[in-house]
Structures are given as C-alpha cells and as structure tokens.
C-alpha positions as CSV (number, residue, x, y, z in Angstrom):
1,M,26.8,-30.0,27.4
2,K,25.7,-33.0,26.4
3,I,24.7,-35.8,29.3
4,A,22.0,-38.3,27.7
5,E,23.8,-40.3,25.4
6,D,23.1,-44.2,24.3
7,G,20.4,-44.8,27.0
8,L,23.4,-44.4,29.9
9,W,20.8,-42.0,31.5
10,K,17.6,-44.2,31.5
11,Q,16.0,-44.2,35.1
12,F,18.2,-42.0,36.1
13,A,17.4,-39.7,39.6
14,W,17.9,-35.7,39.5
15,G,17.5,-34.2,42.7
16,V,18.5,-32.0,45.8
17,S,19.1,-32.7,49.3
18,T,18.6,-30.9,52.5
19,A,18.9,-31.8,56.5
20,A,16.1,-31.0,58.9
21,Y,18.2,-29.1,61.4
22,Q,20.0,-27.2,58.7
23,I,16.7,-25.7,57.4
24,E,13.6,-26.3,59.7
25,G,13.8,-24.0,62.8
26,A,11.1,-24.2,64.6
27,H,13.0,-25.9,67.4
28,V,11.0,-26.1,70.2
29,K,7.6,-25.4,68.1
30,H,4.6,-27.8,68.4
31,G,6.1,-30.2,71.2
32,K,9.3,-30.4,69.4
33,G,12.0,-32.0,72.3
34,L,15.7,-30.6,71.9
35,S,18.3,-32.4,70.0
36,I,21.8,-32.2,70.7
37,W,22.3,-29.8,68.0
38,D,19.8,-27.7,69.9
39,D,22.2,-28.1,72.9
40,F,25.7,-27.9,71.3
41,T,24.7,-24.5,69.4
42,Q,24.1,-22.7,72.7
43,R,27.8,-23.4,74.1
44,K,30.1,-20.1,73.4
45,G,32.5,-20.9,70.9
46,R,31.6,-23.8,69.5
47,I,29.6,-22.3,66.4
48,F,31.0,-19.3,63.9
49,K,29.4,-16.0,65.4
50,G,27.5,-17.9,67.9
51,Q,24.7,-18.9,65.4
52,N,22.3,-21.5,65.9
53,G,19.7,-23.4,63.5
54,N,16.4,-22.1,66.3
55,I,15.4,-20.4,63.2
56,A,17.2,-21.4,60.1
57,C,15.3,-21.0,56.6
58,D,12.5,-21.4,58.9
59,Y,11.4,-24.3,56.6
60,Y,8.7,-25.2,59.5
61,Q,6.9,-22.2,57.9
62,H,8.1,-22.0,54.4
63,Y,7.8,-25.8,53.0
64,H,5.0,-25.1,51.2
65,Q,6.6,-21.9,49.4
66,D,10.1,-23.9,48.9
67,L,8.6,-27.0,47.8
68,A,6.5,-25.2,45.4
69,L,9.9,-23.4,44.1
70,M,11.3,-26.8,43.3
71,G,8.3,-27.8,41.8
72,A,8.9,-24.9,39.3
73,L,12.3,-25.4,38.8
74,S,11.5,-29.1,37.9
75,I,13.7,-31.1,40.2
76,P,11.7,-34.5,40.4
77,N,13.1,-35.9,43.5
78,Y,13.9,-34.7,46.9
79,R,16.0,-36.2,49.6
80,F,15.5,-34.3,53.2
81,S,15.7,-36.0,56.6
82,I,12.9,-36.5,59.5
83,S,14.0,-34.6,63.0
84,W,13.9,-37.5,65.5
85,S,13.3,-35.1,68.3
86,R,10.2,-33.5,66.9
87,I,8.6,-37.0,66.5
88,F,9.4,-38.2,69.6
89,P,10.5,-35.6,71.9
90,E,12.1,-37.7,74.6
91,G,13.7,-39.9,71.4
92,T,11.4,-42.8,72.7
93,G,8.0,-43.0,74.1
94,A,5.2,-40.5,73.6
95,I,5.0,-39.5,70.4
96,N,3.9,-36.1,69.1
97,K,1.2,-35.8,66.5
98,P,1.8,-32.2,65.4
99,G,5.3,-33.1,64.2
100,V,4.1,-36.2,62.6
101,E,1.4,-33.9,61.1
102,F,4.2,-32.0,59.7
103,Y,5.9,-34.5,57.8
104,N,3.0,-36.0,56.7
105,R,2.2,-32.7,55.0
106,V,5.5,-32.2,53.6
107,I,5.4,-35.6,51.6
108,D,2.0,-35.2,50.7
109,F,3.0,-31.6,48.8
110,C,5.7,-33.1,47.4
111,L,3.4,-36.3,45.8
112,E,1.1,-33.5,45.3
113,L,3.6,-31.7,43.4
114,D,4.6,-34.9,41.0
115,I,8.3,-34.4,43.9
116,Q,9.4,-38.2,44.8
117,P,10.2,-38.1,48.4
118,W,13.4,-39.9,49.6
119,I,13.5,-39.8,53.1
120,T,16.8,-39.7,55.7
121,L,16.1,-41.2,59.1
122,Y,19.0,-40.2,60.7
123,H,21.0,-37.0,59.6
124,W,22.9,-36.1,63.0
125,D,20.0,-34.6,65.2
126,L,19.6,-37.3,67.8
127,P,17.1,-36.3,70.9
128,L,18.8,-34.8,73.7
129,D,17.4,-37.0,76.3
130,L,19.0,-40.1,74.6
131,E,22.6,-38.3,74.4
132,K,22.0,-37.7,78.4
133,K,21.9,-41.9,78.1
134,G,25.0,-42.1,76.5
135,G,23.9,-41.4,73.0
136,W,25.3,-43.1,70.2
137,A,28.1,-44.5,72.9
138,N,25.4,-46.3,74.7
139,R,24.4,-49.8,73.1
140,D,20.9,-49.0,74.0
141,I,20.5,-47.0,71.0
142,I,20.0,-50.1,69.3
143,G,16.6,-50.3,70.8
144,W,16.0,-46.6,70.5
145,F,16.5,-46.3,66.9
146,E,14.7,-49.8,66.0
147,E,11.5,-48.1,67.6
148,Y,11.7,-44.7,65.5
149,V,12.8,-46.0,62.5
150,S,9.8,-48.6,62.9
151,F,7.1,-46.0,63.9
152,C,8.4,-43.9,60.5
153,I,8.0,-46.9,58.4
154,R,4.7,-47.1,59.7
155,T,3.6,-44.2,59.4
156,F,5.3,-42.8,56.1
157,G,5.8,-45.9,54.4
158,D,2.9,-45.9,52.5
159,R,3.9,-42.8,50.5
160,V,7.6,-42.9,50.5
161,K,9.4,-45.7,48.5
162,Y,13.1,-44.4,48.7
163,W,14.6,-44.4,52.5
164,M,18.0,-44.1,53.5
165,V,19.1,-45.1,57.2
166,L,21.9,-42.9,58.7
167,N,23.8,-39.9,57.0
168,E,27.5,-39.8,57.1
169,P,28.1,-41.9,60.0
170,M,31.8,-41.6,59.9
171,V,31.3,-37.4,60.5
172,F,28.9,-37.7,63.0
173,T,31.1,-40.4,65.3
174,G,34.4,-38.9,64.7
175,A,33.5,-35.3,64.5
176,G,30.7,-35.8,67.3
177,Y,32.3,-38.5,69.6
178,F,36.3,-38.2,69.0
179,L,36.9,-34.4,67.8
180,G,34.3,-33.0,69.7
181,V,33.8,-30.5,67.5
182,H,30.0,-31.3,66.4
183,A,27.3,-32.2,68.4
184,P,27.2,-33.7,70.5
185,G,30.9,-32.3,71.5
186,R,32.2,-35.9,73.1
187,R,36.0,-36.4,72.9
188,G,38.1,-39.5,73.4
189,L,38.9,-42.8,71.5
190,N,36.3,-44.9,73.6
191,N,33.5,-42.5,73.0
192,F,34.6,-42.9,69.1
193,L,35.0,-46.7,69.1
194,A,31.8,-47.5,71.0
195,A,29.6,-44.7,68.6
196,L,31.5,-46.4,65.6
197,H,30.2,-49.9,66.3
198,H,26.6,-49.1,67.5
199,A,26.3,-46.9,64.7
200,A,27.1,-49.6,62.3
201,I,25.0,-52.0,63.5
202,C,22.0,-49.6,63.3
203,Q,22.4,-49.3,59.5
204,A,21.9,-52.7,59.7
205,E,19.4,-53.3,61.7
206,G,17.5,-50.1,60.5
207,G,17.5,-51.7,56.7
208,R,16.3,-55.0,58.0
209,I,13.5,-53.3,60.0
210,I,12.6,-51.5,57.1
211,R,12.2,-54.6,55.0
212,S,10.5,-56.5,57.2
213,L,7.8,-54.0,57.7
214,N,7.3,-53.1,53.5
215,S,9.5,-55.0,51.1
216,N,8.5,-53.1,48.5
217,L,10.3,-50.0,49.5
218,K,13.9,-49.1,48.5
219,I,16.6,-48.8,51.3
220,G,19.8,-47.5,51.5
221,T,22.2,-45.6,53.8
222,T,25.1,-42.6,52.6
223,F,28.8,-42.5,53.3
224,S,30.6,-39.3,52.7
225,C,33.8,-40.3,51.1
226,S,37.2,-38.4,49.8
227,H,39.6,-40.0,47.2
228,V,42.9,-40.1,49.2
229,D,46.3,-39.1,47.4
230,P,50.1,-39.4,49.0
231,A,51.4,-36.2,49.4
232,S,54.8,-38.0,48.3
233,D,56.3,-41.0,46.8
234,T,58.0,-42.3,49.6
235,D,56.5,-45.5,51.7
236,S,55.7,-43.3,55.0
237,D,53.1,-41.2,52.8
238,Q,51.7,-44.0,50.7
239,Y,51.0,-46.2,54.1
240,A,49.6,-42.9,55.6
241,A,47.3,-42.4,53.0
242,I,46.2,-46.3,53.0
243,R,45.0,-45.4,56.7
244,I,43.5,-42.4,56.0
245,D,41.6,-44.0,52.9
246,A,40.5,-46.9,55.7
247,L,39.2,-44.1,58.1
248,L,37.3,-42.7,55.7
249,N,36.2,-44.4,53.1
250,K,36.2,-48.2,54.5
251,T,35.0,-48.2,58.1
252,F,31.3,-48.0,57.6
253,I,31.0,-49.6,53.8
254,E,33.0,-52.9,54.7
255,P,31.1,-54.0,57.6
256,L,28.1,-53.8,55.7
257,L,29.1,-55.6,53.1
258,G,29.9,-58.8,55.4
259,M,33.5,-58.0,55.1
260,G,34.2,-56.8,58.7
261,Y,36.3,-53.7,60.0
262,P,39.2,-52.6,57.7
263,A,41.3,-53.4,60.6
264,G,44.2,-54.5,58.6
265,D,44.5,-51.4,56.8
266,L,44.1,-49.4,60.3
267,K,45.1,-51.3,63.4
268,I,43.0,-49.2,65.8
269,L,40.0,-50.5,64.5
270,Q,40.7,-53.7,66.6
271,R,40.2,-51.9,69.8
272,V,36.5,-52.0,68.4
273,E,36.4,-55.6,70.0
274,Q,35.9,-54.2,73.5
275,Y,32.1,-53.2,72.4
276,V,31.5,-56.2,70.0
277,K,29.1,-58.9,71.1
278,D,28.2,-62.6,70.4
279,G,26.4,-62.5,66.9
280,D,27.6,-58.7,66.4
281,E,29.7,-59.7,63.1
282,A,26.2,-60.5,61.7
283,K,24.4,-57.9,62.8
284,L,26.6,-55.6,60.6
285,A,26.0,-56.9,57.3
286,F,22.9,-56.0,55.3
287,D,22.2,-56.3,51.7
288,M,20.8,-52.8,50.8
289,D,19.1,-51.5,47.8
290,F,21.3,-48.7,47.0
291,I,24.3,-47.0,48.7
292,G,24.7,-43.2,48.5
293,L,27.7,-41.8,48.2
294,Q,28.8,-38.0,49.4
295,N,31.4,-36.3,48.0
296,Y,32.7,-32.9,47.5
297,T,36.6,-33.3,47.4
298,R,39.8,-35.0,47.6
299,E,42.7,-35.4,50.4
300,I,46.1,-35.3,50.5
301,V,47.8,-37.3,53.3
302,A,51.4,-37.1,54.8
303,H,52.9,-39.3,57.3
304,S,52.9,-37.5,61.0
305,F,54.4,-39.7,63.9
306,F,53.1,-37.7,66.5
307,T,49.5,-37.7,65.4
308,P,47.6,-40.3,67.9
309,F,46.7,-43.9,66.1
310,V,46.5,-43.0,62.5
311,Q,50.1,-41.4,62.4
312,A,48.8,-39.2,59.4
313,R,47.6,-35.9,58.7
314,I,45.9,-34.3,56.0
315,I,47.5,-31.5,54.2
316,H,44.7,-29.1,53.6
317,A,43.9,-27.6,50.3
318,G,45.0,-23.4,51.1
319,K,48.4,-24.9,52.3
320,R,48.9,-26.3,48.6
321,K,47.5,-23.2,47.1
322,V,45.1,-25.4,44.8
323,E,41.8,-23.7,43.7
324,R,39.5,-24.1,46.6
325,T,36.0,-23.2,47.9
326,L,34.8,-21.5,50.8
327,M,35.0,-24.3,53.1
328,N,38.7,-25.0,52.4
329,W,37.8,-28.0,50.1
330,E,39.9,-28.7,47.2
331,V,38.2,-28.3,43.8
332,Y,39.0,-31.5,42.3
333,P,35.9,-33.6,40.2
334,E,38.2,-36.3,39.3
335,S,37.6,-37.3,43.1
336,I,33.8,-38.2,42.2
337,Y,34.6,-40.6,39.6
338,L,37.6,-41.7,41.6
339,M,35.0,-42.5,44.5
340,L,32.5,-44.2,42.1
341,K,34.9,-46.3,40.8
342,K,36.5,-47.8,44.0
343,Y,32.5,-48.1,45.6
344,G,31.9,-49.8,42.4
345,A,34.8,-52.6,42.6
346,Y,33.0,-53.8,45.9
347,R,31.0,-56.9,45.0
348,N,27.2,-57.1,45.9
349,I,26.6,-53.3,45.9
350,K,23.5,-53.2,43.8
351,S,23.5,-49.6,42.7
352,L,25.2,-46.2,43.7
353,I,23.6,-42.8,44.2
354,V,25.3,-39.6,44.4
355,T,23.2,-38.3,47.2
356,E,25.3,-35.3,47.8
357,N,27.8,-33.2,45.5
358,G,28.2,-29.3,46.1
359,A,30.0,-26.5,46.7
360,A,30.2,-23.3,48.7
361,F,30.9,-20.0,47.6
362,D,31.0,-16.1,48.2
363,D,27.4,-15.9,46.8
364,V,26.5,-11.6,46.3
365,V,23.1,-10.7,45.7
366,E,23.3,-7.4,42.7
367,D,20.0,-5.8,41.6
368,G,18.1,-8.6,42.9
369,V,20.2,-11.8,40.9
370,V,23.1,-14.1,42.7
371,N,25.0,-15.0,39.9
372,D,27.3,-18.0,41.0
373,I,29.2,-19.0,37.8
374,S,31.5,-20.9,40.3
375,R,29.0,-23.1,41.3
376,Q,27.5,-23.8,38.3
377,I,30.9,-24.8,36.8
378,F,31.5,-27.0,39.7
379,L,28.3,-29.0,39.1
380,Q,28.7,-29.1,35.6
381,D,32.4,-30.9,35.9
382,H,31.2,-33.1,38.7
383,I,28.7,-34.1,36.6
384,T,30.9,-34.9,33.7
385,Q,33.0,-36.9,36.1
386,V,29.7,-39.2,37.2
387,L,29.1,-39.6,33.4
388,R,32.7,-40.5,33.3
389,A,32.1,-43.3,35.7
390,K,28.7,-44.6,34.5
391,E,30.2,-44.9,30.6
392,E,32.9,-47.0,32.1
393,G,30.0,-49.2,33.8
394,V,29.7,-48.3,37.5
395,N,26.2,-48.9,38.3
396,V,25.6,-45.0,39.5
397,N,22.0,-44.2,39.0
398,G,21.3,-40.7,40.5
399,Y,22.6,-37.7,41.5
400,F,21.6,-34.8,44.1
401,V,22.8,-31.3,44.7
402,W,23.8,-30.5,48.0
403,T,21.5,-28.3,48.7
404,F,18.3,-26.5,47.5
405,T,18.4,-23.6,49.6
406,D,21.2,-21.8,52.1
407,N,21.2,-23.0,55.1
408,F,22.7,-23.5,58.6
409,E,25.8,-25.3,57.7
410,W,26.8,-26.9,61.2
411,A,29.5,-25.5,63.3
412,E,30.7,-23.2,60.4
413,G,27.0,-21.1,60.5
414,F,25.6,-19.3,57.9
415,H,28.8,-18.3,56.5
416,P,29.0,-21.2,53.6
417,R,26.1,-20.7,51.3
418,F,25.6,-24.6,49.5
419,G,22.6,-23.7,47.9
420,L,21.1,-23.3,44.4
421,V,18.9,-21.0,45.9
422,Y,19.7,-17.7,48.2
423,V,17.9,-17.0,51.5
424,D,18.2,-14.0,53.0
425,F,18.3,-15.3,56.9
426,L,16.8,-12.1,58.2
427,T,13.7,-11.9,55.6
428,Q,13.5,-15.5,54.7
429,R,13.6,-13.9,51.2
430,R,14.2,-16.8,48.6
431,I,15.9,-16.0,45.6
432,V,16.8,-18.7,42.5
433,K,20.6,-18.2,41.8
434,S,21.9,-18.7,38.0
435,S,23.0,-21.9,39.3
436,G,19.4,-23.0,40.3
437,F,18.0,-22.0,36.9
438,W,21.1,-23.9,34.9
439,Y,20.0,-27.2,36.8
440,S,16.4,-26.5,36.4
441,R,17.2,-26.0,32.4
442,F,19.5,-29.0,32.5
443,I,16.9,-31.6,34.3
444,T,14.2,-30.5,32.1
445,E,16.4,-31.2,29.0
446,Q,17.2,-34.6,30.1
447,R,13.8,-35.6,30.8
448,R,12.8,-34.3,27.1
449,Q,14.9,-36.9,25.7
450,N,13.0,-39.3,27.5
451,Y,15.5,-40.2,29.7
452,F,13.3,-40.2,32.7
453,A,14.5,-38.2,35.8
454,K,12.2,-40.5,38.4
455,A,14.1,-43.0,39.9
456,T,13.1,-46.9,39.7
457,F,15.6,-50.0,40.5
C-alpha cells in the first residue's frame, strides 16, 4: 500500500496509544492511591469474569522492556496517560514522589530512544478520594483538576511537548455517571449532566493552564466519535440519528469551539443550564492546537419512543449481520473518513490527529507466532481512509494505533485484545503480532521516503 505521495504526509505523526490503568498495574505500589477503577473492579458483576487491572501488563515493572520493544519497531510517537492517583494519592495536596519519579523515568527513556512522548492528563482513572466528594459531578473538580494539571506541566513540561487534556469525555461521563457500566458506576440524568458540564469546563481550563505555564507546548484533547446513519429514510429515524449524532459527536467539541451545547439537536442538553454559572459560557471555549479524534466504527440508529431522553436506539452490528470485531463493533473503515470530514468542516480547528484507531480480534498463539491478518487489514483499510480525507484537504496530521500491547479493556476485562503486541497475562511474555511487524515496516517506509514521522505544527 503506497501512502506517501505528493508531500501529503510530511510532518505526519505515526504512533501508538495506551492508558495508565489499562497497562500499569502496581495499583497500590510505592504510595499510589486508589482510583475509581481500582474500586469499581472489586464490585461483583461489574467486570468480565471478575477481572481487574491490579497487575494488567505490569508496565510499572516492565516499561523499560516495552519501550525498548517500541523503539525496535521504529514507532516514533507514544501516547500514554498519567495516573492522577499515582501523583496525588488523595487527588489533591500531598504529592507521591515515587509516582513522579516513575513518569520521569518513562519520559526520559522515551527521549533516549528517540520516541516522542504525548501525554494524556486524564484517561478515566479519577482518584477515589475525589469521587467520594462527588467526583466529576462536584464543581470543585475544576479546582482539583487545575492543581493536578499545573503540577504535571511544571514537572514534565520541560521534556514533553504534546499534551492532551481529557480522553473521551462523553464516554467517561456517559458510561460512568449515567449508565453506570464504567467507573464510578453512578447512574441518573443529573449525575450525567453535572459531570458533563464540569468536564467540558475542565477540558478548556486545562488548556488555559498549560498555555499559561508554557506557551511552547502543543495542546489538544480527544473525542470518541462514530459516524451515525439512520436505519431507514423515515423522518423518525432521520431525526433519531440527528439526536444520537449530537450526543456522541457534538456535545463536547461544540462548547470547546465557542458554539455552546448542541441543545437544538438534542433538547435534553437544555437541562445542563441548572449547572451553569455566570461566566461559564466563556470558560467552555479554548483554542486547542489540535483535536484528537478516536474512531472505531459507525452506528445505525432507529427511532425508539420508549427510550428516555433521546427517543432513539442503536441497532448493534450483531443484529445487522455485518462484519464485526470482538467488541461487536461493525468494521466500517469509511467511518473514520466521514468523521475526519465532519470535524474538518468546523471552523477554527487547527489540526486533527487520529489519536486512537484499532480493533480487537480473537488472537491465537501458534508456535510462538500471532498471525493477526484481520487486524492488519483493518489498519490498512482505515489508514487508506485517513489518506483519502487528507487528499481532500482535511488537515489531519497524525495516526495512532490503539494499542501497543494487549491490556485490561475496562468492563470487558482481558478478553478483547487490541494490541500490536500479544501479552500473556500469566507470564507477562510479549510476542509481536504480524500486525505489529507490518506497522513497523510501514512506518519505516514512510521515514525512508523522508516523510517525517515526528510531529511538528
């Protein structure tokens, strides 16, 4: 597959993404405090087979090995997150020096290997002590978050240029505070709307703090997104698709761009007003250097009168009998193209980065080899769609595979494997899959043709 043509991919960032709770383990080691996921995974019936991330990939002990492997595979950009409770065990106040030193070692070794670190400040693992005070539903989270962000930038900003404020705020507020299927397991519209508004403020406030402390850093935030199609041409299904599109794809990006919440398309968002204080409209907006877009599939939506608040339901891939991944997500590469076009049409977005894209399949080790051809095809097809968007003028400047190693996949436990590298969770043995070798060769070819893999804006 030929990607680099006509200078289109100059200064393009190729990389991989991970998240702290999903790989680090060492959940109470060396002074780390508990997070909401440490607590949530201990509740009966919440996680597949009662699994948890207490050990996960044991990256805390194996980071040197994993980063060396990443360097050997010529992967030049690495997106990872910081565990808030490893830095601030109680969420605020006292600092855990061993946790700080761990991230200093990770960052320094990345730079030694010529791997550019990209840090996500919040990837879902809120300190448990802050959740006990209301978590994201408590407006005080804005101040707690400001303290955490300020410390991270002052401590690590001398070596890390690329920063992402939040990871997928619609997911951690919706799944965690409305549906209760993710940590902290809370339910109800008021919990959700409060968490939504405070997260929307924090994504902008976080950007302002970073810029005020170091104007040389590049600042972004990341959004989950899925192209939404109606199940039929009926007006009811068409309007249902509009409502779901607003919820999934507009709720956080439009306030950030100064457009306010998309309550015109989704009336339930009008109820956010009960949590809005004077001056909040201005606080919601911030001019990011880049927007991270995370796409895995598309959604088909039908009208559903009895579904509260949205009057819409998603028709899952299994029921539609389409090709799908182990997560029961439809394999639909054009979705990433359509979402890049959609976000690229907004005014004032300087740059788009695909900060996550990948797939879980039923990987099998045979004679010490994992031949995951389905994942390789998935990545090739999605990268082709990213190229298509770039050729049509969308300012997309990076692509990160989710994920580097197999990991703890939240409520699904260890069953879905997304990694380019297979992990035996009993022995912690690593095996590079065929998709990992392919991605390594692909990146090397791009760099050989002098299409830079390091990101510059």
